[in-house]
C-alpha positions in Angstrom: 0.2 0.0 0.0 2.0 3.0 -0.7 2.2 6.1 1.4 -0.4 8.0 0.0 -2.9 5.5 0.6 -5.7 6.3 3.4 -6.7 3.9 5.6 -10.7 3.7 6.3 -10.6 0.8 8.4 -8.3 -0.9 10.5 -8.8 -4.2 12.6 -6.5 -4.9 15.1 -5.9 -8.3 17.2 -10.0 -8.5 17.1 -11.6 -11.6 19.0 -15.3 -11.6 19.5 -18.2 -14.5 19.5 -21.3 -15.4 21.0 -21.4 -15.1 24.8 -19.1 -17.9 26.0 -18.5 -19.0 22.5 -15.7 -17.3 20.6 -15.9 -17.5 17.1 -13.0 -14.7 16.0 -9.3 -15.2 17.0 -7.1 -12.2 16.6 -8.5 -11.2 13.3 -5.7 -8.5 11.7 -6.5 -6.3 8.3 -7.4 -3.0 7.1 -9.3 -1.4 4.5 -8.4 1.5 2.5 -10.6 4.5 1.2 -12.1 3.6 -2.0 -10.8 -0.3 -1.9 -12.8 -3.5 -2.2 -11.7 -6.3 0.1 -13.4 -9.5 -0.3 -13.6 -12.4 2.4 -13.6 -15.5 1.1 -14.3 -18.9 3.3 -16.6 -21.9 4.4 -19.8 -21.7 5.7 -19.0 -21.4 9.8 -15.4 -19.9 9.4 -16.9 -16.5 11.0 -17.6 -14.4 7.9 -21.0 -13.1 9.5 -19.7 -13.1 12.6 -16.7 -10.4 12.0 -19.3 -8.2 10.0 -21.5 -8.2 13.1 -19.1 -7.2 15.4 -17.6 -4.6 13.0 -21.2 -3.1 13.0 -21.5 -3.5 16.9 -24.4 -6.2 16.8 -21.8 -8.4 18.5 -19.3 -7.1 21.0 -15.6 -7.3 20.5 -14.0 -9.4 23.6 -10.6 -8.0 22.4 -8.8 -6.3 20.0 -9.5 -2.7 18.4 -11.7 -1.6 15.4 -10.7 1.8 13.9 -12.3 4.1 11.5 -10.9 7.1 9.8 -8.4 6.6 12.9 -11.2 7.0 15.5 -11.2 4.4 18.0 -15.0 2.6 17.0 -14.9 -0.7 19.2 -17.2 0.3 21.7 -19.5 2.3 19.7 -23.1 1.2 19.2 -24.2 0.4 16.1 -26.0 3.5 15.2 -23.1 5.4 16.3 -21.0 3.7 13.9 -23.3 4.3 11.1 -23.6 7.9 11.5 -19.9 7.7 10.6 -20.1 6.6 8.0 -20.3 2.5 8.5 -23.6 1.0 6.3 -24.5 -2.7 6.8 -25.9 -5.2 4.1 -27.1 -8.4 6.5 -27.6 -12.0 5.3 -30.7 -12.4 4.6 -31.8 -8.7 3.2 -33.3 -7.7 6.3 -36.0 -5.6 4.8 -39.3 -5.0 6.0 -41.9 -7.0 3.8 -45.0 -5.5 4.9 -43.9 -2.0 4.0 -43.7 -0.6 0.4 -40.4 -0.1 -1.5 -40.6 3.4 -1.0 -41.6 3.5 2.9 -38.4 1.0 2.9 -36.0 3.6 1.8 -37.7 6.3 3.6 -37.3 4.4 7.1 -33.5 4.0 6.4 -32.7 7.6 5.9 -31.3 9.5 8.9 -30.6 13.0 9.7 -26.7 12.8 8.9 -27.0 11.6 5.7 -25.9 14.8 3.8 -29.4 16.1 2.8 -32.9 15.9 3.3 -35.1 12.8 3.0 -36.6 13.8 -0.7 -33.1 14.4 -2.1 -31.3 11.6 -0.6 -34.2 9.3 -2.0 -33.8 10.4 -5.2 -30.0 10.3 -5.2 -30.0 6.5 -4.2 -33.0 5.7 -6.6 -30.4 7.1 -9.4 -27.9 4.7 -8.8 -30.7 2.0 -8.8 -33.5 2.4 -11.6 -35.0 -0.8 -11.4 -36.4 -0.3 -7.9 -38.0 3.1 -9.7 -40.9 1.2 -11.4 -41.4 -0.9 -7.8 -41.6 1.7 -5.4 -45.3 1.0 -4.3 -44.9 -2.6 -4.1 -44.9 -4.2 -0.8 -41.0 -5.5 0.1 -42.4 -9.0 0.6 -43.9 -9.2 -2.7 -40.6 -8.6 -4.5 -38.0 -11.4 -6.3 -35.1 -12.5 -4.2 -32.7 -10.5 -5.9 -35.1 -7.3 -6.2 -35.3 -7.7 -2.3 -31.6 -7.9 -2.1 -31.1 -4.5 -4.3 -33.5 -3.1 -2.2 -31.7 -4.1 1.0 -28.3 -2.7 -0.9 -30.0 0.5 -1.9 -31.7 1.2 2.0 -27.9 1.1 3.5 -27.1 4.1 1.2 -30.1 6.2 2.9 -27.5 6.6 5.3 -24.6 7.9 3.0 -22.0 5.6 4.4 -18.3 5.4 3.1 -17.8 2.2 3.8 -20.3 -0.5 3.0 -20.3 -4.0 4.7 -21.7 -6.6 2.3 -22.7 -9.8 3.9 -23.0 -12.9 1.2 -25.3 -10.7 -1.2 -25.5 -13.3 -4.1 -26.9 -15.8 -1.5 -29.9 -17.6 -3.5 -29.8 -14.8 -6.1 -30.1 -15.5 -9.8 -27.2 -14.8 -12.1 -28.9 -11.9 -14.0 -28.9 -10.0 -11.0 -26.2 -10.6 -9.5 -24.3 -9.4 -12.4 -26.9 -6.0 -12.0 -25.4 -5.7 -8.5 -22.0 -6.2 -9.3 -22.2 -3.4 -12.2 -24.3 -1.1 -9.6 -21.6 -1.9 -6.5 -18.6 -1.0 -9.4 -20.6 2.4 -10.3 -21.2 3.1 -6.4 -17.6 2.5 -5.7 -16.6 5.4 -8.2 -19.3 7.6 -8.1 -19.6 7.8 -4.5 -15.9 7.1 -3.3 -17.3 3.9 -1.1 -15.1 1.4 0.2 -16.8 -2.1 0.4 -15.9 -5.1 3.1 -17.5 -8.1 1.1 -17.6 -11.6 2.2 -19.0 -14.3 0.0 -18.7 -17.7 -1.3 -19.3 -16.8 -5.1 -15.9 -16.5 -6.2 -17.0 -14.9 -9.8 -18.5 -12.3 -7.7 -15.6 -11.5 -4.9 -13.0 -12.0 -7.9 -14.4 -9.2 -10.3 -15.2 -6.7 -7.2 -12.1 -7.3 -5.1 -9.3 -5.6 -5.0 -7.8 -7.9 -2.8 -9.5 -11.3 -1.0 -8.7 -12.5 2.6 -9.5 -15.8 3.5 -10.8 -16.7 6.6 -10.5 -20.0 8.1 -11.9 -21.1 11.5 -12.0 -17.1 12.8 -8.8 -16.4 11.7 -7.2 -14.4 8.7 -5.0 -17.5 6.9 -4.0 -15.5 3.5 -4.3 -12.6 1.2 -4.9 -13.3 -2.3 -4.0 -10.3 -4.9 -5.9 -10.0 -8.1 -3.1 -12.0 -10.0 -3.6 -14.7 -7.2 -7.2 -15.0 -7.5 -6.7 -15.3 -11.7 -5.1 -18.3 -10.6 -7.8 -21.1 -9.4 -5.1 -23.5 -7.9 -3.8 -21.0 -5.3 -7.2 -20.3 -4.1 -7.9 -24.4 -3.9 -4.5 -24.3 -1.9 -6.3 -22.4 0.5 -9.7 -23.5 0.3 -10.4 -26.6 -1.1 -12.4 -26.6 -4.4 -15.9 -26.3 -4.0 -15.8 -24.3 -1.0 -16.6 -21.0 -3.3 -19.4 -21.0 -5.4 -19.2 -19.5 -8.9 -21.9 -17.8 -11.2 -20.6 -18.2 -14.5 -18.4 -21.5 -14.0 -14.9 -21.9 -14.5 -12.5 -19.8 -16.0 -10.5 -20.6 -18.8 -7.3 -19.4 -17.2 -3.6 -20.8 -17.8 -2.7 -23.8 -16.3 -0.4 -23.0 -12.7 1.4 -26.1 -13.4 4.2 -26.4 -16.2 3.6 -29.4 -18.9 0.4 -30.8 -20.8 -2.6 -30.3 -19.6 -5.0 -33.1 -18.4 -7.8 -34.1 -20.2 -11.0 -32.0 -20.7 -10.7 -28.1 -20.7 -6.8 -28.2 -20.0 -7.5 -27.9 -16.1 -8.3 -30.4 -13.8 -10.9 -27.7 -11.8 -12.3 -26.8 -15.2 -15.6 -28.5 -16.6 -15.2 -31.3 -18.4 -16.2 -31.4 -22.3 -19.8 -32.7 -23.0 -19.2 -35.2 -25.6 -22.3 -36.8 -27.8 -22.4 -40.0 -26.9 -25.2 -42.4 -27.8 -25.7 -43.7 -24.6 -25.9 -40.1 -22.8 -29.2 -38.1 -22.8 -28.6 -34.4 -24.3 -30.6 -32.1 -22.2 -33.7 -30.8 -24.5 -33.4 -27.4 -22.3 -29.8 -25.4 -23.1 -27.7 -24.4 -20.3 -26.6 -20.5 -20.8 -25.3 -19.8 -17.2 -23.2 -22.6 -15.5 -23.7 -21.5 -12.0 -22.8 -25.3 -9.8 -19.0 -26.3 -9.6 -17.9 -29.3 -11.5 -16.1 -32.1 -9.9 -12.3 -32.2 -10.0 -10.2 -34.9 -10.5 -8.9 -35.3 -6.6 -12.6 -34.9 -5.4 -13.3 -38.0 -7.9 -10.9 -39.7 -6.5 -11.8 -38.7 -3.0 -15.5 -40.4 -3.3 -14.5 -43.5 -5.1 -12.0 -44.3 -2.3 -14.9 -43.7 0.3 -17.1 -45.5 -2.3 -14.5 -48.5 -2.6 -13.9 -48.0 -6.1 -10.7 -48.9 -8.1 -10.5 -46.5 -10.9 -7.8 -45.0 -13.0 -7.3 -41.0 -13.3 -8.7 -41.8 -16.8 -11.7 -43.7 -15.8 -12.3 -40.7 -13.4 -12.0 -38.2 -16.3 -14.3 -40.1 -18.4 -17.2 -40.4 -15.6 -17.0 -36.4 -15.5 -17.4 -36.0 -19.0 -20.3 -38.6 -18.6 -22.1 -37.1 -15.7 -21.4 -33.6 -17.2 -25.1 -33.5 -19.0 -26.6 -34.0 -15.9 -24.7 -31.7 -13.9 -26.4 -29.1 -16.5 -30.0 -30.1 -15.0 -28.5 -29.3 -11.6 -27.5 -25.8 -13.6 -31.4 -25.5 -14.7 -32.8 -26.1 -10.9 -30.5 -23.2 -9.6 -31.8 -20.6 -12.1 -35.5 -21.6 -11.1 -37.5 -20.0 -8.4 -38.4 -22.1 -5.5 -42.1 -23.4 -5.1 -42.6 -22.5 -1.9 -45.9 -21.5 0.2 -47.8 -18.1 -0.1 -47.3 -15.6 2.8 -50.6 -14.4 3.5 -50.7 -11.7 6.1 -48.3 -8.7 6.7 -45.4 -8.2 9.5 -42.8 -6.6 11.0 -39.7 -8.7 12.0 -40.0 -7.7 15.4 -37.7 -6.6 18.2 -35.4 -8.2 20.8 -36.8 -7.9 24.0 -34.6 -6.6 26.7 -34.5 -8.3 30.6 -37.1 -5.5 31.5 -39.4 -7.6 29.0 -37.9 -11.1 29.4 -37.1 -11.8 33.3 -37.7 -15.5 32.6 -35.8 -15.3 29.5 -38.6 -17.2 27.8 -39.1 -14.8 24.5 -36.4 -14.8 21.8 -38.4 -12.3 19.6 -41.5 -10.6 20.3 -43.9 -9.5 17.4 -47.4 -8.4 16.3 -48.8 -10.6 13.2 -52.2 -10.1 12.9 -54.5 -12.9 11.3 -58.3 -12.9 9.8 -60.5 -10.5 11.8 -62.7 -12.7 13.1 -62.4 -17.0 13.8 -62.2 -19.1 16.3 -59.0 -17.7 17.7 -60.1 -13.8 17.4 -57.9 -12.1 19.5 -55.8 -14.9 21.3 -52.1 -14.0 21.6 -49.9 -17.1 20.9 -46.2 -17.4 20.9 -44.6 -19.9 18.5 -41.8 -22.2 19.5 -38.5 -20.9 18.3 -38.7 -24.0 15.5 -41.1 -22.7 13.8 -41.0 -20.9 10.6 -42.9 -17.4 10.7 -41.5 -15.9 7.3 -39.6 -12.1 7.7 -38.9 -12.9 11.7 -35.5 -14.1 12.8 -35.4 -18.0 14.0 -32.6 -19.5 16.1 -33.7 -22.7 17.8 -31.8 -22.3 20.8 -28.5 -22.3 18.7 -25.9 -19.8 17.9 -25.3 -21.9 14.5 -29.2 -21.4 13.8 -28.7 -17.9 15.1 -29.7 -14.8 12.2 -32.0 -17.3 9.6 -34.8 -15.5 8.6 -37.2 -17.8 7.1 -39.2 -16.9 4.1 -42.3 -19.0 4.9 -44.7 -19.5 7.4 -45.4 -23.0 8.8 -48.7 -24.8 7.8 -50.1 -24.3 11.3 -48.9 -20.8 11.5 -51.5 -20.2 8.9 -54.3 -21.9 10.5 -53.9 -20.1 13.2 -53.6 -16.4 11.5 -56.6 -17.6 9.2 -58.5 -18.2 12.5 -58.3 -14.8 13.7 -54.9 -15.4 16.1 -52.4 -13.1 16.7 -48.8 -14.1 16.8 -46.8 -12.6 19.4 -43.4 -13.7 19.1 -40.9 -16.8 19.3 -40.6 -18.4 22.4 -37.1 -19.5 23.4 -36.2 -23.3 23.3 -33.4 -26.1 23.8 -30.4 -26.0 21.8 -31.4 -27.6 18.6 -34.2 -29.0 20.9 -32.1 -31.4 22.4 -32.9 -31.3 26.3 -36.0 -32.1 28.3 -34.1 -29.0 30.9 -34.1 -25.2 30.4 -30.4 -25.0 30.6 -29.0 -25.4 27.2 -30.2 -22.5 24.9 -27.1 -20.4 23.8 -29.4 -17.2 25.3 -29.1 -18.7 28.7 -31.4 -20.6 30.7 -35.5 -20.4 30.8 -36.6 -19.9 34.3 -39.6 -21.4 35.7 -42.5 -18.7 36.2 -43.1 -20.9 40.0 -39.5 -20.3 41.4 -36.6 -18.8 40.0 -33.5 -21.0 39.5 -35.4 -23.7 38.7 -35.8 -25.4 35.4 -38.9 -24.9 33.0 -38.5 -27.6 31.4 -37.4 -28.5 27.6 -37.4 -28.3 24.9 -40.4 -25.8 24.6 -39.8 -24.2 28.2 -40.4 -20.7 26.5 -43.7 -21.4 25.3 -45.0 -22.9 28.9 -43.1 -20.4 30.5 -44.8 -17.4 28.9 -48.3 -19.0 29.0 -47.9 -20.2 32.7 -46.9 -16.3 33.7 -49.8 -15.2 31.4 -47.5 -13.3 28.8 -49.8 -15.2 25.9 -53.0 -17.0 25.7 -51.4 -19.8 23.9 -48.3 -21.4 22.7 -47.1 -23.7 20.4 -44.8 -26.4 21.7 -42.6 -29.2 19.8 -42.1 -32.4 21.1 -39.8 -35.4 19.9 -39.1 -37.3 23.7 -41.5 -35.0 26.0 -40.9 -31.3 24.5 -44.5 -30.3 25.2 -45.6 -32.4 28.2 -42.2 -31.8 30.5 -42.5 -28.0 30.3 -46.2 -28.1 30.7 -45.4 -30.1 33.7 -43.1 -28.1 35.5 -44.9 -24.7 34.8 -48.3 -25.9 35.7 -50.2 -25.6 32.3 -52.1 -27.9 29.6 -50.0 -29.6 27.1 -50.7 -31.8 24.2 -49.0 -34.3 22.1 -51.1 -35.4 19.8 -51.4 -38.7 17.6 -48.4 -38.5 15.4 -49.3 -36.8 12.2 -52.6 -35.3 13.0 -50.9 -32.1 13.3 -48.6 -31.2 10.3 -45.2 -30.3 11.0 -44.4 -28.5 7.5 -42.8 -25.7 8.1 -41.4 -26.4 11.5 -37.2 -27.4 12.0 -37.3 -31.3 12.7 -35.1 -33.8 14.8 -36.4 -37.0 13.2 -39.7 -37.8 11.3 -41.2 -40.5 13.1 -41.1 -39.0 16.5 -41.4 -35.2 15.5 -44.9 -33.5 16.9 -46.0 -30.1 17.4 -49.1 -29.0 19.4 -50.7 -26.7 21.8 -50.1 -25.5 25.5 -52.7 -23.5 27.0 -54.1 -22.3 30.7 -57.7 -24.5 30.1 -58.5 -27.7 28.5 -61.2 -25.7 26.7 -58.5 -23.6 24.7 -56.5 -26.6 24.4 -59.0 -28.5 22.5 -59.9 -25.2 20.3 -56.2 -24.7 19.4 -56.1 -28.1 18.5 -59.1 -28.0 16.5 -57.5 -25.0 14.5 -54.0 -27.0 14.0 -55.1 -30.7 13.1 -55.7 -31.6 9.4 -53.9 -32.7 6.8 -51.5 -30.2 4.4 -50.4 -32.2 1.9 -47.0 -31.6 2.4 -45.8 -33.2 5.5 -45.0 -36.9 4.9 -45.4 -37.6 8.8 -49.5 -37.8 8.1 -51.1 -40.7 7.1 -54.9 -39.9 6.2 -55.3 -38.2 9.8 -58.6 -38.8 11.7 -60.1 -35.2 12.9 -62.8 -34.5 15.4 -64.2 -31.4 17.1 -62.3 -31.4 20.3 -64.2 -28.9 21.8 -67.3 -31.4 21.6 -65.8 -33.8 24.7 -65.9 -30.8 26.7 -68.6 -31.0 29.4 -69.5 -34.7 29.2 -67.8 -35.7 32.7 -65.7 -38.9 33.6 -69.0 -40.6 34.8 -67.9 -44.7 33.4 -64.6 -43.9 32.0 -62.2 -46.7 32.2 -58.7 -45.1 33.6 -55.4 -47.2 34.0 -52.9 -46.6 36.3 -49.8 -47.8 34.9 -47.7 -49.4 37.2 -44.2 -49.2 35.3 -45.1 -45.1 35.2 -44.9 -44.7 39.1 -42.3 -45.7 41.8 -39.3 -44.9 39.3 -35.4 -45.5 40.0 -35.5 -41.5 39.2 -38.8 -40.2 40.6 -39.6 -38.6 43.8 -42.4 -39.7 46.1 -44.1 -36.6 46.5 -45.0 -36.4 42.5 -46.1 -40.0 42.7 -48.1 -39.4 45.8 -49.7 -36.4 43.9 -50.7 -38.4 40.4 -51.9 -41.1 42.9 -54.5 -38.6 44.5 -55.1 -37.2 41.6 -56.1 -41.0 40.0 -58.5 -41.1 43.1 -60.6 -37.9 42.4 -61.4 -39.5 38.7 -62.9 -42.4 40.9 -65.0 -39.8 42.7 -65.9 -38.3 39.2 -67.3 -42.0 38.4 -64.6 -43.4 36.6 -63.2 -46.7 37.3 -59.8 -46.8 38.0 -57.2 -49.6 38.0 -53.9 -50.7 37.8 -52.9 -52.0 34.4 -49.1 -53.3 34.1 -47.2 -52.7 30.7 -43.3 -54.3 30.5 -42.5 -53.0 27.6 -43.1 -49.2 28.8 -39.3 -49.7 29.7 -38.6 -51.3 26.3 -40.1 -48.2 24.4 -37.2 -46.0 26.1 -34.6 -48.0 24.8 -36.5 -47.8 21.4 -36.3 -44.6 21.5 -33.3 -43.6 22.1 -32.0 -45.8 19.1 -34.6 -44.2 16.7 -33.8 -40.4 18.4 -30.0 -40.6 18.3 -29.4 -42.0 14.8 -32.0 -40.8 13.1 -31.4 -37.2 14.1 -27.9 -38.2 12.8 -29.3 -39.0 9.8 -32.2 -36.1 9.5 -30.7 -32.9 11.2 -27.4 -33.5 11.3 -25.8 -35.0 8.3 -29.5 -34.0 6.3 -29.2 -30.5 7.6 -32.4 -30.8 8.8 -33.8 -32.0 5.4 -33.0 -35.1 4.2 -33.9 -37.0 1.4 -36.6 -40.1 0.7 -39.9 -38.5 1.4 -42.1 -36.2 -0.6 -43.4 -33.0 1.2 -42.1 -29.5 1.7 -38.2 -28.6 1.8 -36.7 -25.3 2.4 -33.2 -25.2 1.4 -32.6 -22.0 3.1 -33.1 -23.6 6.3 -30.8 -26.3 4.9 -28.0 -24.3 4.0 -28.1 -22.5 7.4 -28.0 -26.0 9.6 -25.0 -26.8 7.4 -22.8 -24.6 9.0 -23.0 -26.7 11.9 -19.8 -28.6 10.2 -17.4 -25.6 10.7 -19.0 -24.5 14.1 -19.4 -28.0 15.9 -17.8 -26.5 18.9 -20.8 -24.7 19.7 -23.0 -27.3 19.7 -24.7 -28.3 23.1 -23.2 -31.1 25.4 -26.1 -32.8 25.1 -26.3 -33.0 21.6 -22.6 -33.9 21.3 -23.5 -37.1 23.1 -26.7 -37.9 20.9 -24.3 -37.6 18.1 -21.4 -39.6 19.3 -24.2 -42.4 19.9 -25.8 -42.1 16.8 -22.7 -41.8 14.5 -21.0 -44.5 16.4 -24.1 -47.3 16.1 -24.3 -46.4 12.2 -21.0 -46.8 11.2 -20.3 -49.7 13.4 -23.8 -51.2 13.2 -25.1 -50.1 9.7 -28.3 -48.9 11.0 -29.3 -52.3 12.1 -30.3 -51.0 15.5 -32.3 -48.3 14.3 -34.4 -50.9 12.2 -34.6 -53.2 15.2 -35.9 -50.4 17.7 -38.5 -49.6 15.2 -39.7 -52.7 14.9 -39.8 -53.3 19.1 -41.6 -49.8 19.2 -44.3 -51.9 17.0 -44.4 -54.1 19.8 -44.8 -51.8 22.5 -47.4 -49.8 20.7 -49.2 -53.4 20.4 -48.9 -53.7 24.6 -50.2 -50.5 24.7 -53.0 -50.7 22.6 -53.9 -53.9 23.7 -54.3 -52.3 27.3 -56.4 -48.9 25.9 -58.8 -51.8 24.6 -59.6 -52.5 28.1 -59.2 -48.8 29.3 -60.4 -45.5 27.8 -57.1 -44.2 29.0 -53.5 -44.6 31.1 -52.6 -42.5 33.8 -49.1 -41.8 35.2 -47.1 -39.0 36.0 -46.3 -36.5 33.5 -42.2 -36.2 34.9 -41.3 -38.7 37.4 -39.9 -35.6 39.5 -40.4 -31.8 40.4 -38.3 -29.6 38.4 -34.8 -29.4 39.0 -32.7 -26.3 40.0 -30.7 -24.9 36.7 -27.6 -26.2 36.8 -24.7 -23.4 36.9 -23.0 -22.4 33.9 -19.7 -24.1 35.0 -21.1 -27.3 36.1 -19.7 -30.5 34.9 -20.7 -32.1 31.3 -21.9 -35.2 33.1 -24.4 -32.7 35.4 -25.4 -31.3 32.3 -26.1 -33.9 30.2 -28.2 -35.7 33.2 -30.5 -32.3 33.5 -31.0 -32.5 29.8 -32.4 -36.3 29.7 -33.1 -37.6 33.2 -37.3 -36.8 32.9 -38.0 -38.4 29.8 -38.8 -42.0 31.2 -42.8 -41.5 30.9 -42.9 -39.3 28.2 -40.5 -40.2 25.6 -42.4 -44.2 24.7 -45.6 -42.4 23.6 -43.0 -40.2 21.0 -43.9 -43.7 18.9 -47.1 -41.8 18.2 -50.0 -42.5 20.9 -51.8 -39.0 22.0 -50.8 -37.8 25.4 -51.3 -35.1 27.3 -50.0 -33.4 30.9 -52.2 -31.5 33.1 -51.8 -29.9 36.3 -52.8 -31.9 39.6 -51.4 -30.3 42.5 -48.1 -28.1 43.9 -45.0 -29.9 45.9 -42.8 -27.1 47.5 -44.2 -24.5 45.4 -43.5 -26.1 42.0 -46.1 -27.9 39.7 -46.8 -31.6 39.7 -48.3 -33.0 36.0 -50.4 -35.9 35.3 -49.8 -37.2 31.7 -52.9 -38.9 30.5 -52.6 -41.4 27.3 -54.7 -42.4 24.3 -55.8 -44.6 22.0 -54.6 -43.2 18.2 -56.9 -40.5 17.3 -58.4 -40.7 20.9 -57.8 -36.8 21.5 -61.2 -36.7 22.3 -61.4 -39.0 25.3 -58.3 -37.0 27.0 -60.1 -33.9 26.6 -63.0 -36.0 28.1 -61.3 -36.8 31.2 -59.2 -33.6 31.4 -62.0 -31.4 31.3 -63.7 -33.1 34.0 -60.5 -33.3 36.2 -60.3 -29.6 35.6 -63.8 -28.6 36.5 -63.7 -30.8 39.6 -61.2 -28.4 42.0 -58.6 -25.7 41.5 -55.8 -28.0 40.7 -53.6 -25.4 43.0 -54.9 -26.8 46.0 -55.1 -30.6 45.5 
């Protein structure tokens, strides 16, 4: 850099991350005035974290950030913006319910160098495409148009330095080229400096004066423009395939002397597409090669994994054979996705401060209003933060997911809004839902509303706590091993895990399809039944559903318990992890059913304990396949896929240290048994779970319902942050002995039946498949028999 070059941004020894999770480690670089610097790296290497820290959204734990020689390390984001730093977040960050004009006006500030109208006209002059869209709502624009709007919004503050986070992600090539031309123009016309984080190699190559390579939160290399013209040099640091391309490989000279290998003269160039009689030629031409082609090295690695003995010549020929099929992926990449329509306008909400969130149960607060009338009119509902709410941030308790903004509403969200509900926000959940405690979330523990410092339960702890505290009327929870029922028991509310597949799971982040459930948490049985009526039924998009039977569940209310047959499940009581006061309260509740006219008798089902073992194998191996290796999407089913969620979830591979101890334990188990025993125990567990369900079914032909404690012990204390890994994992799974068996499919509901030491105790009622009417009948009769707090 010459002596006459003036530095704009200087970063010295910068470290930071999410809470106690370090991501950045001693990062150092600078950006000169009017310079464009690119940062290239794999997913999960810290690129987004770096930009958030530079903008002030995340605190620096050490080091210094200077802008125009002023120390801005501790300044708030709006103060940095006033000094001339602009920020375009990943995922665009526009307001979908506002018009393009209002989106731009909302971003104007009095430090922008002119009044609002003047600045708006100036920005629109640089974005002619947006002029004809001024009256369109932001949510109706294409993804590329939204990205242009996001870029234009950042200029309403007249910045000198622009921080751009993955601007080409999910954008069609034509828009990428327009964005590239616009940025080059802005650099020249406005004198902008740009710090760009990207994976699109062509885009970063064309814009950047130099490129920094970021690996695991550290700058590991710097590439000049000459270096970037040599793709092999890029591969030396990243490995080919880490960077996306817009136009396919560039026809540049080979970095190695000697004759070129077969193909286009380079190992990393796309092979020629020979016309062979046995290779179909696509009928639709490929105009943009957006998909990276496999290199010879990658082909060799795959062949070795497959156990194939192939020569380099064989592999080169296979590269040529698969080229026409890769062109199908080029065409798919160029097509817009086919996702459900978002029907109701909304703002992205806000993250509540501690005074608004004393239990740490909220993740984000919103005000999304549905239809003006319907059975849920005026009901304020919180969503577990696994449920997609378009345009509103989601993190599922994990720093890896944090920052993801889904573009769809889950089916159940649309159904609730159609019924007149108001979505009041997203409730904190456990870290990727792998805990029945409330201590594993990346934002800290969720406290029990009855006794601070004690577990709210998990993984839907935020949902249950908000209902119990009266912050919302109702909530949605998810349940893979008890995660609706456990927090409902701990917080003294009503939680229903309906028959598997009765409520569509579409648009909810999964763990394992055969145990995934989602359902209502409420303060009364009547509200629970009413909400289930709205939620239940087939949507045509969820492979978990197989012709579900739906009923008017509110019709069960008021029928009383006279003549009902209730079986006290012997194996659900006096468990090794249980507490006697819990058993006593639930047995007293069973006696109350006798007083209400029910026939109550003990029944033994030894397979109840077998079902927990089956659940263990199904869960740990299934989550490893579906959630982790399948990135919350997987394959081998028809239904709605959300590629944006899969892309975000894939970041765990570069950030595995951030996963919770409870999830890591499950991953070790699942990976070991899948690798060493080839999935045979997953299959055997599914077979034996059918046997356990058969035994439950036999008992449920003799009885209408089965009764037992929801959780064998009272809510436990939240373990301290520095507790051992063993205690951390124990507190995550010690309570699932009665709940997990019924994730094999049968409906089960927790209802409060008493207090001990100031903490709620829950009773669980289990019914036959699609037997929710019987559960609501008995639960309502019990609820009406007296105040559970005094029982």
